[in-house]
C-alpha positions as CSV (number, residue, x, y, z in Angstrom):
1,M,-105.2,9.0,28.1
2,S,-101.4,9.1,28.3
3,N,-99.1,5.9,27.5
4,D,-98.4,6.0,31.5
5,A,-101.5,6.0,32.5
6,P,-101.7,1.8,32.6
7,V,-98.8,1.9,34.8
8,V,-99.8,4.7,37.4
9,I,-103.1,2.6,37.3
10,V,-101.2,-0.1,38.2
11,T,-98.6,1.2,41.0
12,G,-101.7,3.0,42.8
13,A,-103.9,-0.1,43.1
14,A,-100.3,-1.9,44.1
15,Q,-99.7,0.7,46.9
16,G,-103.1,0.6,48.2
17,I,-103.0,-3.2,48.7
18,G,-99.8,-2.7,50.2
19,K,-101.4,0.0,52.7
20,A,-103.9,-1.9,53.4
21,C,-102.2,-5.3,54.1
22,A,-99.6,-3.4,56.3
23,E,-102.5,-2.2,58.5
24,R,-104.2,-5.3,59.0
25,L,-100.9,-7.3,59.5
26,A,-99.4,-4.8,62.0
27,L,-102.1,-5.9,64.3
28,D,-100.6,-9.6,64.6
29,G,-96.6,-8.1,64.6
30,W,-96.4,-8.5,60.9
31,G,-94.4,-6.3,58.2
32,V,-95.0,-6.0,54.2
33,V,-92.5,-5.3,51.6
34,R,-93.8,-4.3,48.0
35,T,-91.0,-4.2,45.4
36,D,-91.3,-2.7,42.0
37,R,-88.8,-1.9,39.4
38,V,-86.8,-5.0,40.4
39,D,-85.0,-7.3,38.2
40,S,-86.3,-11.1,38.5
41,P,-86.6,-14.5,36.1
42,G,-90.4,-14.1,33.8
43,R,-89.9,-10.5,34.0
44,S,-91.6,-8.7,30.8
45,S,-90.2,-6.9,27.9
46,L,-92.0,-4.1,29.8
47,D,-88.8,-4.0,32.1
48,D,-87.1,-2.1,29.3
49,W,-89.4,0.7,28.8
50,V,-89.1,1.1,33.0
51,S,-85.6,0.9,33.0
52,H,-85.0,3.7,30.8
53,R,-87.3,5.6,33.5
54,V,-85.2,4.9,36.1
55,P,-82.4,7.7,36.9
56,M,-80.0,4.6,37.6
57,G,-80.8,3.6,34.0
58,R,-81.8,-0.1,35.0
59,L,-84.0,-2.1,37.2
60,G,-83.1,-3.0,40.9
61,D,-81.5,-6.5,41.6
62,R,-82.7,-8.5,44.3
63,N,-79.9,-8.7,46.6
64,E,-80.4,-4.7,47.5
65,V,-83.6,-4.9,48.3
66,A,-82.6,-8.1,50.5
67,T,-80.4,-5.6,52.2
68,V,-83.3,-3.1,53.2
69,V,-85.4,-6.4,54.5
70,R,-82.2,-7.6,56.5
71,F,-82.0,-4.3,58.0
72,L,-85.6,-3.8,59.1
73,V,-85.1,-7.6,60.4
74,R,-82.4,-7.4,62.8
75,D,-82.1,-3.5,63.1
76,A,-85.1,-1.3,62.5
77,P,-87.3,-0.6,65.8
78,E,-90.3,-2.7,66.4
79,Y,-92.8,0.4,65.8
80,L,-91.7,1.3,62.3
81,T,-94.3,-0.3,60.7
82,G,-96.7,1.0,57.7
83,A,-93.6,3.2,56.4
84,R,-92.8,3.3,52.7
85,I,-88.9,2.3,52.5
86,T,-88.2,3.2,49.2
87,V,-85.6,1.4,47.0
88,D,-86.3,2.9,43.9
89,G,-83.1,3.9,41.9
90,A,-83.7,7.8,42.7
91,T,-87.1,7.1,40.6
92,E,-89.1,8.5,43.6
93,A,-87.0,11.8,43.7
94,W,-86.8,12.3,39.9
95,A,-90.5,12.5,39.7
């Protein structure tokens, strides 16, 4: 098992849970926001390991995620739901 296996397993689980929540809550008109690779108080030393694997070389800032959430709350079309909008410092593009 590679050293990245635990991260891959947890990420896959979080994505599955987020998708399931989005599907269920969409029926009630709710949206779901899932974040990772965002710096916040109480994050572990794993952050150093993660930030070296982000092309921008750092974890995201909560304000960067908040900007996307503001767009979704104010301007996004109502039919936009269950979509994955990635704010990840180009990590997904790098994969």
